[in-house]
C-alpha positions in Angstrom: -27.8 -21.5 -20.7 -29.7 -22.2 -17.2 -28.4 -24.9 -15.1 -29.7 -26.6 -11.8 -33.2 -25.5 -12.4 -32.4 -21.8 -11.6 -35.6 -19.5 -11.9 -33.7 -16.4 -13.0 -34.7 -15.0 -16.0 -32.7 -13.0 -19.0 -32.8 -9.4 -18.7 -34.2 -7.2 -21.0 -32.4 -6.1 -24.1 -30.5 -2.8 -23.7 -28.9 -0.7 -26.0 -26.6 0.8 -23.4 -23.1 -0.2 -22.4 -23.2 -0.1 -18.8 -20.0 1.5 -17.2 -16.9 0.0 -17.5 -18.1 -3.3 -19.3 -16.0 -5.0 -22.0 -15.6 -8.3 -23.4 -13.4 -10.9 -21.8 -10.5 -9.8 -23.5 -10.6 -6.4 -22.3 -11.2 -4.7 -25.6 -14.3 -2.3 -26.1 -17.1 -4.3 -27.8 -18.0 -3.0 -31.3 -21.4 -3.7 -30.9 -22.6 -2.7 -27.7 -26.0 -4.5 -27.5 -24.5 -8.0 -28.4 -21.3 -7.8 -26.4 -23.0 -6.6 -23.6 -25.3 -9.2 -23.3 -23.0 -12.1 -24.0 -21.0 -10.7 -21.1 -23.8 -10.3 -18.7 -24.8 -13.8 -19.4 -21.3 -15.2 -19.2 -21.1 -13.6 -15.8 -24.7 -15.1 -14.8 -24.0 -18.4 -16.1 -20.4 -18.5 -14.2 -22.1 -17.5 -11.0 -25.0 -20.1 -11.1 -22.5 -22.9 -12.0 -20.6 -22.1 -9.1 -23.5 -22.0 -7.0 -24.8 -25.4 -8.4 -21.5 -26.9 -7.8 -21.1 -25.8 -4.3 -24.7 -26.9 -3.4 -23.7 -30.5 -5.0 -20.5 -30.7 -3.0 -22.5 -29.8 0.3 -25.3 -32.1 -0.3 -22.9 -34.9 -1.3 -21.2 -34.2 2.3 -24.2 -34.1 3.9 -25.4 -37.4 2.6 -22.1 -39.1 3.5 -22.1 -37.5 7.4 -25.8 -38.9 7.5 -24.4 -42.3 6.3 -21.3 -42.0 8.8 -23.9 -41.3 11.8 -26.1 -44.1 10.6 -22.8 -46.4 10.9 -21.9 -45.3 14.1 -24.5 -47.5 15.2 -22.4 -50.5 13.9 -19.1 -49.4 15.3 -17.1 -51.8 17.3 -16.7 -51.1 21.0 -14.0 -48.5 22.2 -10.6 -49.4 23.3 -10.2 -49.8 27.0 -7.8 -47.2 28.8 -5.2 -50.4 29.2 -5.2 -51.0 25.5 -4.5 -47.3 24.8 -1.7 -47.2 27.1 -0.2 -50.2 25.8 -0.1 -51.7 29.5 -2.2 -54.8 28.5 -1.3 -57.9 26.7 -3.2 -58.2 23.3 -4.6 -61.8 23.0 -6.8 -62.3 20.0 -7.9 -65.2 17.3 -6.2 -65.0 14.3 -8.3 -65.3 11.0 -5.3 -64.5 8.3 -1.7 -64.6 8.2 0.2 -63.0 4.9 3.4 -60.9 4.4 4.4 -57.6 2.9 7.7 -56.1 2.1 9.0 -53.1 4.1 11.8 -51.5 5.5 13.2 -52.9 8.6 11.8 -51.6 11.8 14.3 -49.6 13.2 13.1 -49.8 17.0 12.7 -53.5 16.9 15.8 -54.2 14.9 18.4 -51.6 15.5 21.4 -53.1 13.9 19.5 -54.1 10.6 18.7 -51.9 7.5 17.1 -52.3 4.0 13.9 -54.4 3.2 12.5 -57.3 5.0 9.5 -59.7 4.6 7.1 -58.8 7.6 4.4 -61.2 8.4 0.8 -59.8 8.9 -1.9 -61.3 11.2 -5.4 -60.1 11.2 -7.6 -61.1 13.9 -10.4 -60.4 16.8 -10.0 -59.8 20.5 -12.4 -61.5 22.8 -14.0 -57.8 23.5 -14.5 -57.8 19.5 -11.6 -55.3 18.8 -10.1 -55.6 15.4 -6.3 -56.3 15.0 -3.5 -56.0 12.8 -0.3 -57.4 14.0 3.1 -56.9 12.0 5.8 -59.3 12.9 9.1 -58.6 12.6 12.4 -60.6 12.2 11.2 -64.0 10.5 13.6 -64.7 7.5 13.0 -67.4 4.9 15.1 -70.1 4.6 15.8 -73.8 3.1 18.4 -76.5 3.3 20.9 -78.3 1.3 22.9 -81.5 2.0 26.6 -80.5 3.5 29.1 -82.0 1.1 31.3 -84.7 2.8 34.4 -83.1 4.5 33.1 -79.5 4.4 34.3 -77.3 7.3 33.7 -73.7 9.2 36.3 -72.2 6.6 34.8 -73.9 3.5 31.4 -72.5 4.7 32.6 -69.2 4.8 34.2 -69.2 1.4 30.8 -71.0 0.2 29.0 -68.2 1.7 31.1 -65.4 -0.2 30.5 -67.3 -3.3 26.8 -67.7 -3.1 26.5 -64.0 -2.1 28.1 -63.0 -5.1 26.1 -65.1 -7.4 22.7 -63.8 -5.5 23.7 -60.3 -6.1 24.2 -60.7 -9.9 20.9 -62.3 -10.0 19.0 -59.5 -7.6 20.3 -56.1 -8.9 17.3 -54.4 -8.1 17.0 -55.6 -4.6 17.3 -53.2 -1.8 19.2 -55.3 0.7 22.5 -54.8 2.1 23.0 -58.8 2.2 21.3 -61.4 0.1 22.5 -64.6 1.7 21.5 -63.9 5.9 23.3 -66.8 7.3 24.5 -70.4 6.5 25.2 -72.6 9.2 25.5 -76.3 9.9 22.5 -78.3 11.3 21.6 -81.8 12.3 18.7 -82.9 10.1 16.9 -86.4 8.8 15.8 -86.5 5.5 12.2 -88.2 4.9 13.1 -88.8 1.0 13.6 -92.5 0.6 12.8 -92.7 4.2 14.6 -95.2 6.1 15.9 -95.6 9.8 19.1 -93.6 10.0 21.0 -91.2 12.1 20.8 -87.6 11.5 23.2 -86.0 9.0 24.8 -82.8 8.4 22.6 -80.1 6.3 23.4 -76.6 5.7 20.6 -74.1 6.5 20.6 -71.2 4.1 18.9 -68.0 5.1 18.1 -65.4 2.3 16.8 -61.7 2.7 13.4 -61.8 1.0 11.0 -64.5 0.2 11.4 -64.2 -3.6 15.2 -64.8 -3.2 14.7 -68.7 -2.3 13.9 -69.5 -5.8 16.9 -67.8 -7.5 19.0 -69.1 -4.6 17.8 -72.7 -5.4 18.2 -72.1 -8.9 21.9 -71.3 -8.3 22.5 -74.3 -6.4 20.9 -76.7 -8.9 22.7 -75.6 -11.6 26.1 -75.5 -9.7 28.3 -73.3 -7.9 32.2 -72.8 -7.9 33.5 -73.4 -4.5 37.3 -72.6 -3.4 38.9 -75.7 -2.4 36.2 -77.9 -3.5 35.4 -77.3 -7.2 32.1 -76.8 -8.9 29.3 -78.4 -6.8 25.5 -78.6 -7.4 22.9 -79.2 -4.7 19.6 -80.7 -4.3 17.4 -78.3 -1.9 15.1 -79.3 0.6 11.9 -77.4 2.0 12.7 -74.5 -0.5 9.1 -74.8 -2.2 7.3 -74.0 1.2 5.2 -70.5 1.2 6.9 -68.0 3.7 3.7 -67.3 5.6 3.0 -71.3 6.0 6.9 -71.7 7.1 6.5 -68.8 9.7 3.0 -71.1 11.1 4.9 -74.3 11.2 7.9 -72.8 13.1 5.6 -71.0 15.6 3.3 -73.7 16.0 0.5 -71.6 14.8 -2.4 -73.6 13.5 -5.7 -72.1 11.4 -7.8 -70.0 13.7 -5.9 -70.4 16.9 -5.2 -67.5 19.5 -2.3 -65.4 19.9 -1.0 -63.6 22.4 1.6 -60.8 22.5 2.6 -59.6 26.2 2.4 -56.1 27.4 5.8 -54.4 26.7 6.6 -56.6 23.9 4.9 -54.7 21.1 5.3 -51.1 19.8 2.6 -48.8 18.0 3.7 -46.3 15.4 2.0 -43.0 15.1 1.3 -43.6 11.5 -1.0 -46.6 11.1 -1.4 -48.5 7.9 -4.8 -50.2 8.3 -8.3 -49.4 9.7 -8.0 -51.9 12.7 -8.5 -50.8 16.2 -5.2 -52.7 17.7 -2.2 -52.0 15.0 0.8 -52.7 16.5 4.6 -54.3 15.8 6.6 -56.9 17.6 9.2 -59.8 17.2 8.5 -63.0 16.1 10.2 -64.2 19.0 7.8 -62.4 21.2 4.6 -64.2 20.1 3.1 -66.6 22.1 0.8 -69.2 20.1 -2.1 -70.9 22.3 -3.1 -74.4 21.3 -6.9 -74.6 20.7 -7.5 -76.0 24.0 -9.9 -75.0 27.1 -10.2 -71.4 27.1 -8.5 -71.1 23.8 -11.1 -73.2 22.4 -13.6 -70.5 22.3 -14.6 -68.4 19.5 -14.2 -64.4 19.1 -17.2 -62.3 18.1 -16.3 -62.2 14.3 -18.5 -60.1 12.2 -19.4 -62.0 9.4 -20.9 -59.8 6.6 -22.7 -61.2 3.4 -23.5 -59.1 0.4 -24.9 -59.3 -3.1 -25.0 -56.8 -6.0 -27.3 -56.3 -8.8 -26.9 -54.6 -12.2 -28.7 -53.2 -14.9 -27.4 -55.3 -17.6 -28.1 -55.4 -21.3 -30.3 -58.1 -22.9 -28.6 -61.2 -23.8 -25.3 -59.7 -22.5 -23.1 -60.6 -19.3 -22.9 -57.3 -17.1 -19.7 -55.3 -17.8 -18.4 -52.7 -15.4 -18.1 -50.1 -18.3 -21.5 -50.4 -19.5 -23.9 -51.6 -17.0 -24.1 -49.9 -14.0 -24.2 -51.2 -10.2 -28.1 -50.4 -9.3 -28.3 -51.8 -6.2 -25.7 -53.3 -3.1 -27.6 -55.3 -0.2 -25.8 -56.6 2.8 -26.6 -58.6 5.7 -24.6 -59.6 8.8 -26.4 -62.8 9.6 -25.0 -63.6 12.8 -21.7 -63.4 14.9 -19.9 -66.1 16.6 -21.1 -65.0 20.0 -24.5 -66.5 19.2 -26.8 -63.6 18.1 -30.0 -65.0 16.5 -31.2 -61.8 14.9 -29.2 -60.0 11.9 -27.0 -57.1 13.2 -27.1 -55.3 9.9 -29.6 -55.5 7.2 -29.9 -52.7 4.7 -29.8 -51.9 0.9 -28.0 -49.2 -1.1 -29.8 -48.8 -4.2 -29.9 -46.1 -7.2 -32.7 -43.9 -7.2 -36.1 -45.3 -5.5 -37.0 -48.5 -4.1 -40.1 -50.0 -2.5 -40.0 -50.5 1.3 -38.6 -53.4 2.7 -39.7 -54.7 6.1 -37.3 -55.1 8.6 -34.5 -53.5 6.2 -32.9 -50.2 6.1 -33.1 -49.0 2.7 -30.9 -46.1 1.5 -31.2 -44.3 -2.0 -28.9 -42.5 -4.0 -29.1 -40.2 -7.3 -26.3 -41.7 -8.9 -24.1 -44.9 -9.1 -21.2 -43.0 -8.1 -22.7 -42.5 -4.7 -24.1 -45.9 -4.3 -20.5 -47.1 -4.8 -19.0 -44.3 -2.3 -21.5 -45.3 0.2 -20.6 -49.0 -0.2 -17.0 -48.0 0.4 -17.7 -46.1 3.4 -20.1 -48.5 4.9 -17.2 -51.4 4.6 -14.8 -49.2 6.2 -17.2 -48.5 9.2 -18.8 -51.8 9.9 -15.1 -53.3 9.7 -16.3 -56.7 8.7 -13.8 -59.9 9.6 -15.2 -62.0 6.9 -17.2 -61.2 3.7 -19.1 -63.8 2.3 -21.8 -64.0 -0.5 -22.9 -65.7 -3.8 -20.5 -65.3 -6.4 -18.5 -63.0 -4.2 -14.9 -64.0 -5.3 -15.7 -64.8 -9.1 -17.9 -61.6 -9.9 -19.5 -59.3 -7.2 -16.3 -58.0 -5.7 -14.0 -58.0 -8.8 -17.0 -56.2 -10.7 -17.3 -53.6 -7.7 -13.9 -53.0 -7.8 -13.7 -52.5 -11.7 -16.4 -50.0 -11.6 -14.7 -47.8 -8.9 -11.5 -47.9 -10.7 -13.5 -46.3 -14.0 
């Protein structure tokens, strides 16, 4: 057994048992010749295997370091001292808004506990810095028409009854209070619209966005209210997506500029993204700028286009378990600052590839190394927008499935 192309030759047969040489079990060998040779070959093979494995690991590290060094030419501009010292307002053009469920931020909301929905806003500053902004304190809500004759005392009893029903329906939720607030507000319904004065509605605020549906179901089916009997309610604005509800309330439109003043945001020691600027703030401290004048300009977004090629079987659509990825090609065609020439053009290929004019060709020995290089590249180049033919339907899901296997 000789691995890794090692040129060591088998030693000549010997009929003498070397001093202290035994089988792996530690007992003397009944056949000195066979036993000694087997032991020597096992020892040699283990030694050779260890060297080969270390060499492979070292070579893999060297390849990844070389790729990382190459990626450094694509790095975003470094943060200024003002950003590092948190002494500068962060102004960025937002690209995407969603939310996650996290533990309440103790510094921003010291009187609260448990889980809450936290808005995430991703974007880019004028200088080209990537941004991840966690927005705290915004809560999901909807409306119901206030029954005639309901007063403050009735609202308190209604709150208690609804809280009890919600606790029964959401037993696994980690929140101290399911129905956060119920308050009277004056609104107009656009259903069967006609000119009329505003009427009284109850604004019901719950702990998590997923609880809106369960609360709506309870109210639709009917709930017992002390002093008022069994009541069922029609709900209003109970099917609005939480992130959209946030955007409407804070006058945020798609792709506009957001500002968080200096002193109104906090940075955690442990980051959750690869963005250069990751920070936390209260939703009430956000400033949304209308896309006018200076705020009608575009940030220097990084737009990355990519495509993959697979070694597919004849007559079969590629499958991650059977058909390896043999090539991943990238191009950043331009960015919104108006560059004419592509910033990045490269190809990561399995084994050899003919030279391509104007393209950086990187060859790798295995599919695993191609995919690891792809992951490292995406992390290092930090694109804001990823596009490509079939990216959502095939390319990206296929790469993810290959990586999972």
